[in-house]
PyMOL Python script that loads the backbone (N, CA, C, O; Angstrom):
from pymol import cmd

cmd.read_pdbstr("""\
ATOM      1  N   MET A   1      23.806 -11.145 -14.922  1.00  0.00           N
ATOM      2  CA  MET A   1      22.645 -11.486 -14.242  1.00  0.00           C
ATOM      3  C   MET A   1      21.822 -12.626 -15.281  1.00  0.00           C
ATOM      4  O   MET A   1      21.530 -12.397 -16.455  1.00  0.00           O
ATOM      5  N   ASN A   2      21.560 -13.780 -14.602  1.00  0.00           N
ATOM      6  CA  ASN A   2      20.755 -14.555 -15.376  1.00  0.00           C
ATOM      7  C   ASN A   2      19.169 -14.504 -15.204  1.00  0.00           C
ATOM      8  O   ASN A   2      18.674 -13.581 -14.557  1.00  0.00           O
ATOM      9  N   SER A   3      18.480 -15.356 -15.701  1.00  0.00           N
ATOM     10  CA  SER A   3      17.091 -14.902 -15.661  1.00  0.00           C
ATOM     11  C   SER A   3      16.575 -15.350 -14.215  1.00  0.00           C
ATOM     12  O   SER A   3      15.522 -14.835 -13.839  1.00  0.00           O
ATOM     13  N   THR A   4      17.074 -16.061 -13.553  1.00  0.00           N
ATOM     14  CA  THR A   4      16.752 -16.433 -12.208  1.00  0.00           C
ATOM     15  C   THR A   4      16.749 -15.201 -11.058  1.00  0.00           C
ATOM     16  O   THR A   4      15.877 -14.836 -10.269  1.00  0.00           O
ATOM     17  N   GLU A   5      17.982 -14.771 -11.291  1.00  0.00           N
ATOM     18  CA  GLU A   5      18.005 -13.528 -10.596  1.00  0.00           C
ATOM     19  C   GLU A   5      17.011 -12.223 -10.909  1.00  0.00           C
ATOM     20  O   GLU A   5      16.498 -11.484 -10.068  1.00  0.00           O
ATOM     21  N   ALA A   6      16.905 -12.163 -12.170  1.00  0.00           N
ATOM     22  CA  ALA A   6      15.784 -11.222 -12.615  1.00  0.00           C
ATOM     23  C   ALA A   6      14.504 -11.541 -12.053  1.00  0.00           C
ATOM     24  O   ALA A   6      13.760 -10.818 -11.391  1.00  0.00           O
ATOM     25  N   ILE A   7      14.367 -12.661 -12.395  1.00  0.00           N
ATOM     26  CA  ILE A   7      12.815 -13.149 -11.648  1.00  0.00           C
ATOM     27  C   ILE A   7      12.505 -13.080 -10.164  1.00  0.00           C
ATOM     28  O   ILE A   7      11.435 -12.813  -9.617  1.00  0.00           O
ATOM     29  N   GLU A   8      13.701 -13.385  -9.629  1.00  0.00           N
ATOM     30  CA  GLU A   8      13.825 -12.885  -8.064  1.00  0.00           C
ATOM     31  C   GLU A   8      13.966 -11.630  -7.772  1.00  0.00           C
ATOM     32  O   GLU A   8      13.763 -11.453  -6.571  1.00  0.00           O
ATOM     33  N   ILE A   9      14.271 -10.501  -8.441  1.00  0.00           N
ATOM     34  CA  ILE A   9      14.032  -9.089  -8.153  1.00  0.00           C
ATOM     35  C   ILE A   9      12.863  -8.680  -8.512  1.00  0.00           C
ATOM     36  O   ILE A   9      12.386  -7.715  -7.916  1.00  0.00           O
ATOM     37  N   GLY A  10      12.152  -9.293  -9.534  1.00  0.00           N
ATOM     38  CA  GLY A  10      10.696  -9.028  -9.738  1.00  0.00           C
ATOM     39  C   GLY A  10      10.012  -9.451  -8.944  1.00  0.00           C
ATOM     40  O   GLY A  10       9.088  -8.653  -8.789  1.00  0.00           O
ATOM     41  N   ARG A  11       9.899 -10.406  -8.220  1.00  0.00           N
ATOM     42  CA  ARG A  11       9.270 -11.292  -7.305  1.00  0.00           C
ATOM     43  C   ARG A  11       9.371 -10.324  -5.782  1.00  0.00           C
ATOM     44  O   ARG A  11       8.391 -10.061  -5.085  1.00  0.00           O
ATOM     45  N   GLU A  12      10.597  -9.951  -5.532  1.00  0.00           N
ATOM     46  CA  GLU A  12      10.975  -9.111  -4.504  1.00  0.00           C
ATOM     47  C   GLU A  12      10.045  -7.635  -4.727  1.00  0.00           C
ATOM     48  O   GLU A  12       9.304  -7.123  -3.888  1.00  0.00           O
ATOM     49  N   SER A  13      10.319  -7.164  -6.045  1.00  0.00           N
ATOM     50  CA  SER A  13       9.681  -5.974  -5.982  1.00  0.00           C
ATOM     51  C   SER A  13       8.155  -5.819  -5.990  1.00  0.00           C
ATOM     52  O   SER A  13       7.666  -4.704  -5.808  1.00  0.00           O
ATOM     53  N   ILE A  14       7.308  -7.003  -6.216  1.00  0.00           N
ATOM     54  CA  ILE A  14       5.917  -7.190  -6.087  1.00  0.00           C
ATOM     55  C   ILE A  14       5.712  -7.256  -4.706  1.00  0.00           C
ATOM     56  O   ILE A  14       4.954  -6.457  -4.156  1.00  0.00           O
ATOM     57  N   ILE A  15       6.339  -8.170  -4.057  1.00  0.00           N
ATOM     58  CA  ILE A  15       6.267  -8.191  -2.548  1.00  0.00           C
ATOM     59  C   ILE A  15       6.291  -6.718  -1.733  1.00  0.00           C
ATOM     60  O   ILE A  15       5.451  -6.376  -0.901  1.00  0.00           O
ATOM     61  N   VAL A  16       7.408  -5.958  -2.152  1.00  0.00           N
ATOM     62  CA  VAL A  16       7.675  -4.828  -1.513  1.00  0.00           C
ATOM     63  C   VAL A  16       6.293  -4.015  -1.787  1.00  0.00           C
ATOM     64  O   VAL A  16       5.592  -3.533  -0.897  1.00  0.00           O
ATOM     65  N   MET A  17       6.031  -3.952  -3.180  1.00  0.00           N
ATOM     66  CA  MET A  17       4.853  -3.449  -3.541  1.00  0.00           C
ATOM     67  C   MET A  17       3.337  -3.465  -2.959  1.00  0.00           C
ATOM     68  O   MET A  17       2.522  -2.544  -2.922  1.00  0.00           O
ATOM     69  N   LEU A  18       3.241  -4.590  -2.588  1.00  0.00           N
ATOM     70  CA  LEU A  18       2.175  -5.297  -1.724  1.00  0.00           C
ATOM     71  C   LEU A  18       2.357  -4.966  -0.293  1.00  0.00           C
ATOM     72  O   LEU A  18       1.361  -4.667   0.366  1.00  0.00           O
ATOM     73  N   LYS A  19       3.550  -4.989   0.261  1.00  0.00           N
ATOM     74  CA  LYS A  19       3.399  -4.417   1.802  1.00  0.00           C
ATOM     75  C   LYS A  19       3.625  -2.743   1.722  1.00  0.00           C
ATOM     76  O   LYS A  19       3.446  -2.115   2.765  1.00  0.00           O
ATOM     77  N   ILE A  20       3.920  -2.188   0.796  1.00  0.00           N
ATOM     78  CA  ILE A  20       3.770  -0.576   1.090  1.00  0.00           C
ATOM     79  C   ILE A  20       2.129  -0.282   1.016  1.00  0.00           C
ATOM     80  O   ILE A  20       1.465   0.319   1.861  1.00  0.00           O
ATOM     81  N   GLY A  21       1.687  -0.844  -0.167  1.00  0.00           N
ATOM     82  CA  GLY A  21       0.518  -0.684  -0.748  1.00  0.00           C
ATOM     83  C   GLY A  21      -1.080  -1.118   0.039  1.00  0.00           C
ATOM     84  O   GLY A  21      -2.122  -0.467   0.118  1.00  0.00           O
ATOM     85  N   ALA A  22      -0.774  -2.292   0.473  1.00  0.00           N
ATOM     86  CA  ALA A  22      -1.870  -3.190   1.051  1.00  0.00           C
ATOM     87  C   ALA A  22      -2.693  -2.425   2.344  1.00  0.00           C
ATOM     88  O   ALA A  22      -3.915  -2.311   2.435  1.00  0.00           O
ATOM     89  N   PRO A  23      -1.729  -1.965   3.260  1.00  0.00           N
ATOM     90  CA  PRO A  23      -2.424  -1.416   4.171  1.00  0.00           C
ATOM     91  C   PRO A  23      -3.397   0.025   3.884  1.00  0.00           C
ATOM     92  O   PRO A  23      -4.460   0.320   4.430  1.00  0.00           O
ATOM     93  N   ILE A  24      -2.733   0.687   2.975  1.00  0.00           N
ATOM     94  CA  ILE A  24      -3.674   1.955   2.848  1.00  0.00           C
ATOM     95  C   ILE A  24      -5.009   1.024   2.030  1.00  0.00           C
ATOM     96  O   ILE A  24      -6.159   1.002   2.466  1.00  0.00           O
ATOM     97  N   MET A  25      -4.647   0.454   1.047  1.00  0.00           N
ATOM     98  CA  MET A  25      -5.989   0.094   0.112  1.00  0.00           C
ATOM     99  C   MET A  25      -6.847  -0.938   1.330  1.00  0.00           C
ATOM    100  O   MET A  25      -8.023  -1.207   1.081  1.00  0.00           O
ATOM    101  N   LEU A  26      -6.343  -1.376   2.362  1.00  0.00           N
ATOM    102  CA  LEU A  26      -7.044  -2.291   3.040  1.00  0.00           C
ATOM    103  C   LEU A  26      -7.907  -1.251   4.048  1.00  0.00           C
ATOM    104  O   LEU A  26      -9.016  -1.563   4.483  1.00  0.00           O
ATOM    105  N   LEU A  27      -7.368  -0.207   4.303  1.00  0.00           N
ATOM    106  CA  LEU A  27      -8.133   0.737   5.349  1.00  0.00           C
ATOM    107  C   LEU A  27      -9.156   1.580   4.522  1.00  0.00           C
ATOM    108  O   LEU A  27     -10.166   2.002   5.086  1.00  0.00           O
ATOM    109  N   ALA A  28      -8.947   1.812   3.325  1.00  0.00           N
ATOM    110  CA  ALA A  28      -9.820   2.494   2.280  1.00  0.00           C
ATOM    111  C   ALA A  28     -11.185   1.505   2.042  1.00  0.00           C
ATOM    112  O   ALA A  28     -12.379   1.804   2.038  1.00  0.00           O
ATOM    113  N   LEU A  29     -10.530   0.254   1.854  1.00  0.00           N
ATOM    114  CA  LEU A  29     -11.840  -0.669   1.632  1.00  0.00           C
ATOM    115  C   LEU A  29     -12.625  -0.989   3.085  1.00  0.00           C
ATOM    116  O   LEU A  29     -13.855  -1.001   3.047  1.00  0.00           O
ATOM    117  N   ALA A  30     -12.168  -1.164   3.950  1.00  0.00           N
ATOM    118  CA  ALA A  30     -12.959  -1.095   5.447  1.00  0.00           C
ATOM    119  C   ALA A  30     -13.666  -0.050   5.448  1.00  0.00           C
ATOM    120  O   ALA A  30     -14.870  -0.304   5.473  1.00  0.00           O
ATOM    121  N   VAL A  31     -13.346   1.276   5.426  1.00  0.00           N
ATOM    122  CA  VAL A  31     -14.389   2.472   5.522  1.00  0.00           C
ATOM    123  C   VAL A  31     -15.184   2.469   4.672  1.00  0.00           C
ATOM    124  O   VAL A  31     -16.326   2.739   5.043  1.00  0.00           O
ATOM    125  N   GLY A  32     -15.000   2.208   3.343  1.00  0.00           N
ATOM    126  CA  GLY A  32     -16.027   1.997   2.225  1.00  0.00           C
ATOM    127  C   GLY A  32     -16.899   1.166   2.410  1.00  0.00           C
ATOM    128  O   GLY A  32     -18.025   1.427   1.986  1.00  0.00           O
ATOM    129  N   LEU A  33     -16.629  -0.225   3.171  1.00  0.00           N
ATOM    130  CA  LEU A  33     -17.677  -1.064   3.628  1.00  0.00           C
ATOM    131  C   LEU A  33     -18.686  -0.618   4.721  1.00  0.00           C
ATOM    132  O   LEU A  33     -19.895  -0.760   4.906  1.00  0.00           O
ATOM    133  N   ALA A  34     -17.573   0.033   5.415  1.00  0.00           N
ATOM    134  CA  ALA A  34     -18.533   0.619   6.790  1.00  0.00           C
ATOM    135  C   ALA A  34     -19.599   1.662   6.373  1.00  0.00           C
ATOM    136  O   ALA A  34     -20.741   1.679   6.831  1.00  0.00           O
ATOM    137  N   ILE A  35     -19.212   2.347   5.650  1.00  0.00           N
ATOM    138  CA  ILE A  35     -20.116   3.825   5.050  1.00  0.00           C
ATOM    139  C   ILE A  35     -21.212   3.067   4.242  1.00  0.00           C
ATOM    140  O   ILE A  35     -22.416   3.310   4.328  1.00  0.00           O
ATOM    141  N   ALA A  36     -20.644   2.117   3.447  1.00  0.00           N
ATOM    142  CA  ALA A  36     -21.943   1.391   2.682  1.00  0.00           C
ATOM    143  C   ALA A  36     -23.054   0.928   3.488  1.00  0.00           C
ATOM    144  O   ALA A  36     -24.243   1.093   3.212  1.00  0.00           O
ATOM    145  N   LEU A  37     -22.447   0.168   4.795  1.00  0.00           N
ATOM    146  CA  LEU A  37     -23.395  -0.351   5.341  1.00  0.00           C
ATOM    147  C   LEU A  37     -24.440   0.566   6.246  1.00  0.00           C
ATOM    148  O   LEU A  37     -25.622   0.366   6.525  1.00  0.00           O
ATOM    149  N   PHE A  38     -23.534   1.663   6.599  1.00  0.00           N
ATOM    150  CA  PHE A  38     -24.310   3.011   7.281  1.00  0.00           C
ATOM    151  C   PHE A  38     -25.321   3.573   6.439  1.00  0.00           C
ATOM    152  O   PHE A  38     -26.320   4.090   6.940  1.00  0.00           O
ATOM    153  N   GLN A  39     -25.119   3.506   5.004  1.00  0.00           N
ATOM    154  CA  GLN A  39     -25.906   4.222   4.114  1.00  0.00           C
ATOM    155  C   GLN A  39     -27.128   3.189   3.914  1.00  0.00           C
ATOM    156  O   GLN A  39     -28.307   3.519   4.038  1.00  0.00           O
ATOM    157  N   ALA A  40     -26.691   1.920   3.595  1.00  0.00           N
ATOM    158  CA  ALA A  40     -27.827   1.050   3.368  1.00  0.00           C
ATOM    159  C   ALA A  40     -28.718   0.836   4.807  1.00  0.00           C
ATOM    160  O   ALA A  40     -29.918   0.561   4.796  1.00  0.00           O
ATOM    161  N   LEU A  41     -28.046   0.983   5.840  1.00  0.00           N
ATOM    162  CA  LEU A  41     -29.101   1.113   6.950  1.00  0.00           C
ATOM    163  C   LEU A  41     -30.004   2.052   7.212  1.00  0.00           C
ATOM    164  O   LEU A  41     -31.090   1.765   7.715  1.00  0.00           O
ATOM    165  N   THR A  42     -29.564   3.595   6.818  1.00  0.00           N
ATOM    166  CA  THR A  42     -30.452   4.402   7.369  1.00  0.00           C
ATOM    167  C   THR A  42     -30.955   4.920   5.739  1.00  0.00           C
ATOM    168  O   THR A  42     -31.592   5.969   5.641  1.00  0.00           O
ATOM    169  N   SER A  43     -30.754   4.433   4.998  1.00  0.00           N
ATOM    170  CA  SER A  43     -31.552   4.560   3.421  1.00  0.00           C
ATOM    171  C   SER A  43     -30.754   6.073   2.904  1.00  0.00           C
ATOM    172  O   SER A  43     -31.205   6.757   1.985  1.00  0.00           O
ATOM    173  N   ILE A  44     -29.697   6.372   3.562  1.00  0.00           N
ATOM    174  CA  ILE A  44     -29.110   7.517   2.895  1.00  0.00           C
ATOM    175  C   ILE A  44     -28.570   7.260   1.366  1.00  0.00           C
ATOM    176  O   ILE A  44     -27.886   6.249   1.208  1.00  0.00           O
ATOM    177  N   GLN A  45     -28.832   8.124   0.195  1.00  0.00           N
ATOM    178  CA  GLN A  45     -28.193   7.746  -0.774  1.00  0.00           C
ATOM    179  C   GLN A  45     -27.284   8.656  -1.682  1.00  0.00           C
ATOM    180  O   GLN A  45     -27.132   8.774  -2.898  1.00  0.00           O
ATOM    181  N   GLU A  46     -26.749   9.244  -0.565  1.00  0.00           N
ATOM    182  CA  GLU A  46     -25.529  10.523  -0.822  1.00  0.00           C
ATOM    183  C   GLU A  46     -24.324   9.924  -1.185  1.00  0.00           C
ATOM    184  O   GLU A  46     -23.610   9.371  -0.348  1.00  0.00           O
ATOM    185  N   MET A  47     -24.029   9.995  -2.425  1.00  0.00           N
ATOM    186  CA  MET A  47     -22.816   9.646  -3.064  1.00  0.00           C
ATOM    187  C   MET A  47     -21.403  10.278  -2.614  1.00  0.00           C
ATOM    188  O   MET A  47     -20.251   9.869  -2.763  1.00  0.00           O
ATOM    189  N   THR A  48     -21.876  11.303  -2.076  1.00  0.00           N
ATOM    190  CA  THR A  48     -20.338  12.049  -1.436  1.00  0.00           C
ATOM    191  C   THR A  48     -20.016  11.918  -0.275  1.00  0.00           C
ATOM    192  O   THR A  48     -19.135  12.588   0.264  1.00  0.00           O
ATOM    193  N   LEU A  49     -20.770  10.924   0.344  1.00  0.00           N
ATOM    194  CA  LEU A  49     -20.626  10.730   1.695  1.00  0.00           C
ATOM    195  C   LEU A  49     -19.218   9.882   1.909  1.00  0.00           C
ATOM    196  O   LEU A  49     -18.555  10.078   2.927  1.00  0.00           O
ATOM    197  N   THR A  50     -18.933   9.244   1.233  1.00  0.00           N
ATOM    198  CA  THR A  50     -17.648   8.136   1.270  1.00  0.00           C
ATOM    199  C   THR A  50     -16.454   8.632   0.996  1.00  0.00           C
ATOM    200  O   THR A  50     -15.431   7.976   1.190  1.00  0.00           O
ATOM    201  N   PHE A  51     -16.453   9.864   0.507  1.00  0.00           N
ATOM    202  CA  PHE A  51     -15.129  10.639   0.081  1.00  0.00           C
ATOM    203  C   PHE A  51     -14.382  11.036   1.372  1.00  0.00           C
ATOM    204  O   PHE A  51     -13.375  10.495   1.827  1.00  0.00           O
ATOM    205  N   VAL A  52     -15.156  12.218   1.941  1.00  0.00           N
ATOM    206  CA  VAL A  52     -14.479  12.614   3.181  1.00  0.00           C
ATOM    207  C   VAL A  52     -13.831  11.589   4.064  1.00  0.00           C
ATOM    208  O   VAL A  52     -12.604  11.538   4.144  1.00  0.00           O
ATOM    209  N   PRO A  53     -14.783  10.587   4.877  1.00  0.00           N
ATOM    210  CA  PRO A  53     -14.040   9.986   5.682  1.00  0.00           C
ATOM    211  C   PRO A  53     -12.866   8.958   5.003  1.00  0.00           C
ATOM    212  O   PRO A  53     -11.945   8.747   5.792  1.00  0.00           O
ATOM    213  N   LYS A  54     -12.741   8.359   3.840  1.00  0.00           N
ATOM    214  CA  LYS A  54     -11.892   7.903   3.126  1.00  0.00           C
ATOM    215  C   LYS A  54     -10.792   8.439   3.062  1.00  0.00           C
ATOM    216  O   LYS A  54      -9.777   7.769   3.252  1.00  0.00           O
ATOM    217  N   ILE A  55     -10.732   9.878   2.756  1.00  0.00           N
ATOM    218  CA  ILE A  55      -9.650  10.661   2.583  1.00  0.00           C
ATOM    219  C   ILE A  55      -9.075  11.000   3.834  1.00  0.00           C
ATOM    220  O   ILE A  55      -7.850  11.058   3.947  1.00  0.00           O
ATOM    221  N   ILE A  56     -10.038  11.290   5.040  1.00  0.00           N
ATOM    222  CA  ILE A  56      -9.110  11.320   6.434  1.00  0.00           C
ATOM    223  C   ILE A  56      -8.579   9.866   7.159  1.00  0.00           C
ATOM    224  O   ILE A  56      -7.983   9.761   8.231  1.00  0.00           O
ATOM    225  N   VAL A  57      -8.935   8.926   6.348  1.00  0.00           N
ATOM    226  CA  VAL A  57      -8.520   7.774   7.211  1.00  0.00           C
ATOM    227  C   VAL A  57      -7.355   7.392   6.271  1.00  0.00           C
ATOM    228  O   VAL A  57      -6.523   6.638   6.775  1.00  0.00           O
ATOM    229  N   ILE A  58      -7.185   7.713   5.217  1.00  0.00           N
ATOM    230  CA  ILE A  58      -6.142   7.422   4.361  1.00  0.00           C
ATOM    231  C   ILE A  58      -5.062   7.937   4.569  1.00  0.00           C
ATOM    232  O   ILE A  58      -4.008   7.306   4.500  1.00  0.00           O
ATOM    233  N   PHE A  59      -5.158   9.384   4.907  1.00  0.00           N
ATOM    234  CA  PHE A  59      -4.317  10.341   5.305  1.00  0.00           C
ATOM    235  C   PHE A  59      -3.914  10.032   6.792  1.00  0.00           C
ATOM    236  O   PHE A  59      -2.728  10.248   7.043  1.00  0.00           O
ATOM    237  N   VAL A  60      -4.524   9.667   7.596  1.00  0.00           N
ATOM    238  CA  VAL A  60      -4.239   9.165   8.818  1.00  0.00           C
ATOM    239  C   VAL A  60      -3.239   7.928   8.589  1.00  0.00           C
ATOM    240  O   VAL A  60      -2.052   8.054   8.893  1.00  0.00           O
ATOM    241  N   GLY A  61      -3.633   6.975   8.159  1.00  0.00           N
ATOM    242  CA  GLY A  61      -3.082   5.524   7.718  1.00  0.00           C
ATOM    243  C   GLY A  61      -1.878   6.045   7.105  1.00  0.00           C
ATOM    244  O   GLY A  61      -0.833   5.745   7.683  1.00  0.00           O
ATOM    245  N   VAL A  62      -1.777   6.859   5.916  1.00  0.00           N
ATOM    246  CA  VAL A  62      -0.324   6.977   5.682  1.00  0.00           C
ATOM    247  C   VAL A  62       0.882   7.699   6.540  1.00  0.00           C
ATOM    248  O   VAL A  62       2.090   7.510   6.404  1.00  0.00           O
ATOM    249  N   MET A  63       0.216   8.576   7.460  1.00  0.00           N
ATOM    250  CA  MET A  63       1.050   9.143   8.479  1.00  0.00           C
ATOM    251  C   MET A  63       1.616   8.232   9.566  1.00  0.00           C
ATOM    252  O   MET A  63       2.720   8.388  10.087  1.00  0.00           O
ATOM    253  N   LEU A  64       0.693   7.210   9.869  1.00  0.00           N
ATOM    254  CA  LEU A  64       1.241   6.098  10.655  1.00  0.00           C
ATOM    255  C   LEU A  64       1.986   5.253  10.224  1.00  0.00           C
ATOM    256  O   LEU A  64       2.969   4.931  10.892  1.00  0.00           O
ATOM    257  N   MET A  65       1.696   4.600   8.860  1.00  0.00           N
ATOM    258  CA  MET A  65       2.395   3.751   7.977  1.00  0.00           C
ATOM    259  C   MET A  65       3.822   4.210   7.409  1.00  0.00           C
ATOM    260  O   MET A  65       4.716   3.435   7.069  1.00  0.00           O
ATOM    261  N   LEU A  66       3.873   5.616   7.367  1.00  0.00           N
ATOM    262  CA  LEU A  66       4.816   6.363   6.621  1.00  0.00           C
ATOM    263  C   LEU A  66       6.223   5.567   7.185  1.00  0.00           C
ATOM    264  O   LEU A  66       6.869   5.095   6.250  1.00  0.00           O
ATOM    265  N   PRO A  67       6.714   5.370   8.295  1.00  0.00           N
ATOM    266  CA  PRO A  67       7.962   4.820   8.541  1.00  0.00           C
ATOM    267  C   PRO A  67       8.146   3.611   8.320  1.00  0.00           C
ATOM    268  O   PRO A  67       9.317   3.368   8.026  1.00  0.00           O
ATOM    269  N   PHE A  68       7.154   2.325   8.346  1.00  0.00           N
ATOM    270  CA  PHE A  68       7.293   1.164   8.094  1.00  0.00           C
ATOM    271  C   PHE A  68       7.332   1.247   6.308  1.00  0.00           C
ATOM    272  O   PHE A  68       7.809   0.295   5.690  1.00  0.00           O
ATOM    273  N   MET A  69       6.898   2.219   5.717  1.00  0.00           N
ATOM    274  CA  MET A  69       6.816   1.976   4.317  1.00  0.00           C
ATOM    275  C   MET A  69       8.238   2.482   3.915  1.00  0.00           C
ATOM    276  O   MET A  69       8.832   1.854   3.039  1.00  0.00           O
ATOM    277  N   LEU A  70       8.808   3.539   4.474  1.00  0.00           N
ATOM    278  CA  LEU A  70      10.054   3.928   4.067  1.00  0.00           C
ATOM    279  C   LEU A  70      11.385   2.955   4.428  1.00  0.00           C
ATOM    280  O   LEU A  70      12.393   2.859   3.729  1.00  0.00           O
ATOM    281  N   SER A  71      11.147   2.321   5.586  1.00  0.00           N
ATOM    282  CA  SER A  71      12.216   1.232   5.664  1.00  0.00           C
ATOM    283  C   SER A  71      12.026   0.313   4.682  1.00  0.00           C
ATOM    284  O   SER A  71      12.977  -0.154   4.055  1.00  0.00           O
ATOM    285  N   SER A  72      10.586  -0.080   4.426  1.00  0.00           N
ATOM    286  CA  SER A  72      10.953  -1.581   3.586  1.00  0.00           C
ATOM    287  C   SER A  72      11.479  -0.833   1.941  1.00  0.00           C
ATOM    288  O   SER A  72      12.412  -1.372   1.346  1.00  0.00           O
ATOM    289  N   LEU A  73      11.057  -0.074   1.569  1.00  0.00           N
ATOM    290  CA  LEU A  73      11.421   0.633   0.383  1.00  0.00           C
ATOM    291  C   LEU A  73      13.129   0.982   0.368  1.00  0.00           C
ATOM    292  O   LEU A  73      13.908   0.866  -0.578  1.00  0.00           O
ATOM    293  N   THR A  74      13.384   1.421   1.693  1.00  0.00           N
ATOM    294  CA  THR A  74      14.936   1.756   1.677  1.00  0.00           C
ATOM    295  C   THR A  74      15.672   0.345   1.827  1.00  0.00           C
ATOM    296  O   THR A  74      16.819   0.112   1.445  1.00  0.00           O
ATOM    297  N   THR A  75      14.919  -0.434   2.369  1.00  0.00           N
ATOM    298  CA  THR A  75      15.755  -1.644   2.484  1.00  0.00           C
ATOM    299  C   THR A  75      15.854  -2.321   1.329  1.00  0.00           C
ATOM    300  O   THR A  75      16.882  -2.930   1.031  1.00  0.00           O
ATOM    301  N   PHE A  76      14.615  -2.271   0.439  1.00  0.00           N
ATOM    302  CA  PHE A  76      14.526  -3.079  -0.873  1.00  0.00           C
ATOM    303  C   PHE A  76      15.576  -2.266  -1.885  1.00  0.00           C
ATOM    304  O   PHE A  76      16.324  -2.806  -2.699  1.00  0.00           O
ATOM    305  N   SER A  77      15.478  -1.184  -1.693  1.00  0.00           N
ATOM    306  CA  SER A  77      16.718  -0.380  -2.623  1.00  0.00           C
ATOM    307  C   SER A  77      18.055  -0.609  -2.303  1.00  0.00           C
ATOM    308  O   SER A  77      18.924  -0.691  -3.171  1.00  0.00           O
ATOM    309  N   GLN A  78      18.252  -0.708  -1.219  1.00  0.00           N
ATOM    310  CA  GLN A  78      19.769  -1.195  -0.772  1.00  0.00           C
ATOM    311  C   GLN A  78      20.127  -2.045  -1.114  1.00  0.00           C
ATOM    312  O   GLN A  78      21.303  -1.996  -1.474  1.00  0.00           O
ATOM    313  N   GLY A  79      19.470  -3.263  -1.235  1.00  0.00           N
ATOM    314  CA  GLY A  79      19.661  -4.701  -1.649  1.00  0.00           C
ATOM    315  C   GLY A  79      19.662  -4.707  -3.251  1.00  0.00           C
ATOM    316  O   GLY A  79      20.406  -5.441  -3.902  1.00  0.00           O
ATOM    317  N   LEU A  80      18.668  -3.731  -3.865  1.00  0.00           N
ATOM    318  CA  LEU A  80      19.228  -3.700  -5.303  1.00  0.00           C
ATOM    319  C   LEU A  80      20.360  -3.033  -5.667  1.00  0.00           C
ATOM    320  O   LEU A  80      21.158  -3.571  -6.435  1.00  0.00           O
ATOM    321  N   PHE A  81      20.567  -1.830  -5.182  1.00  0.00           N
ATOM    322  CA  PHE A  81      22.018  -1.392  -5.385  1.00  0.00           C
ATOM    323  C   PHE A  81      23.060  -2.192  -4.960  1.00  0.00           C
ATOM    324  O   PHE A  81      24.019  -1.923  -5.685  1.00  0.00           O
ATOM    325  N   ASP A  82      23.321  -2.929  -4.257  1.00  0.00           N
ATOM    326  CA  ASP A  82      24.186  -4.042  -3.487  1.00  0.00           C
ATOM    327  C   ASP A  82      24.458  -4.975  -4.711  1.00  0.00           C
ATOM    328  O   ASP A  82      25.588  -5.262  -5.106  1.00  0.00           O
ATOM    329  N   ARG A  83      23.341  -5.397  -5.241  1.00  0.00           N
ATOM    330  CA  ARG A  83      23.232  -6.318  -6.342  1.00  0.00           C
ATOM    331  C   ARG A  83      23.898  -5.864  -7.437  1.00  0.00           C
ATOM    332  O   ARG A  83      24.674  -6.619  -8.022  1.00  0.00           O
ATOM    333  N   MET A  84      23.682  -4.537  -7.875  1.00  0.00           N
ATOM    334  CA  MET A  84      23.944  -3.743  -9.090  1.00  0.00           C
ATOM    335  C   MET A  84      25.686  -3.658  -8.942  1.00  0.00           C
ATOM    336  O   MET A  84      26.432  -3.879  -9.896  1.00  0.00           O
ATOM    337  N   VAL A  85      26.113  -3.334  -7.704  1.00  0.00           N
ATOM    338  CA  VAL A  85      27.523  -3.296  -7.425  1.00  0.00           C
ATOM    339  C   VAL A  85      28.279  -4.525  -7.531  1.00  0.00           C
ATOM    340  O   VAL A  85      29.447  -4.487  -7.918  1.00  0.00           O
ATOM    341  N   ALA A  86      27.631  -5.765  -7.177  1.00  0.00           N
ATOM    342  CA  ALA A  86      28.092  -7.076  -7.332  1.00  0.00           C
ATOM    343  C   ALA A  86      28.523  -7.381  -8.582  1.00  0.00           C
ATOM    344  O   ALA A  86      29.613  -7.842  -8.919  1.00  0.00           O
ATOM    345  N   LEU A  87      27.428  -7.040  -9.354  1.00  0.00           N
ATOM    346  CA  LEU A  87      27.317  -7.155 -10.752  1.00  0.00           C
ATOM    347  C   LEU A  87      28.715  -6.513 -11.728  1.00  0.00           C
ATOM    348  O   LEU A  87      29.112  -6.873 -12.836  1.00  0.00           O
ATOM    349  N   GLY A  88      29.146  -5.616 -10.955  1.00  0.00           N
ATOM    350  CA  GLY A  88      30.141  -4.813 -11.770  1.00  0.00           C
ATOM    351  C   GLY A  88      29.854  -3.948 -12.284  1.00  0.00           C
ATOM    352  O   GLY A  88      30.683  -3.315 -12.938  1.00  0.00           O
TER     353      GLY A  88
END
""", "prot")
cmd.dss("prot")
cmd.show_as("cartoon", "prot")
cmd.util.cbc("prot")
cmd.orient("prot")
């Protein structure tokens, strides 16, 4: 394995990590912004108000995105193992 292949594997792993993590982080960001806007409009200063909706949305998002996440991770892992076998 030369440095080009190592860099390619690192690049692919970062892309897979972003594909797996970004949807959940974007959901949490959207819910956080919506609740912050609601709190600003209604002058509610309760700090714990954001936790329950975020937890629920993240849980539902993970359940909906789990097949995509697992297929992405499985495809990446199989490709990585195939490269290991090809190296000998």
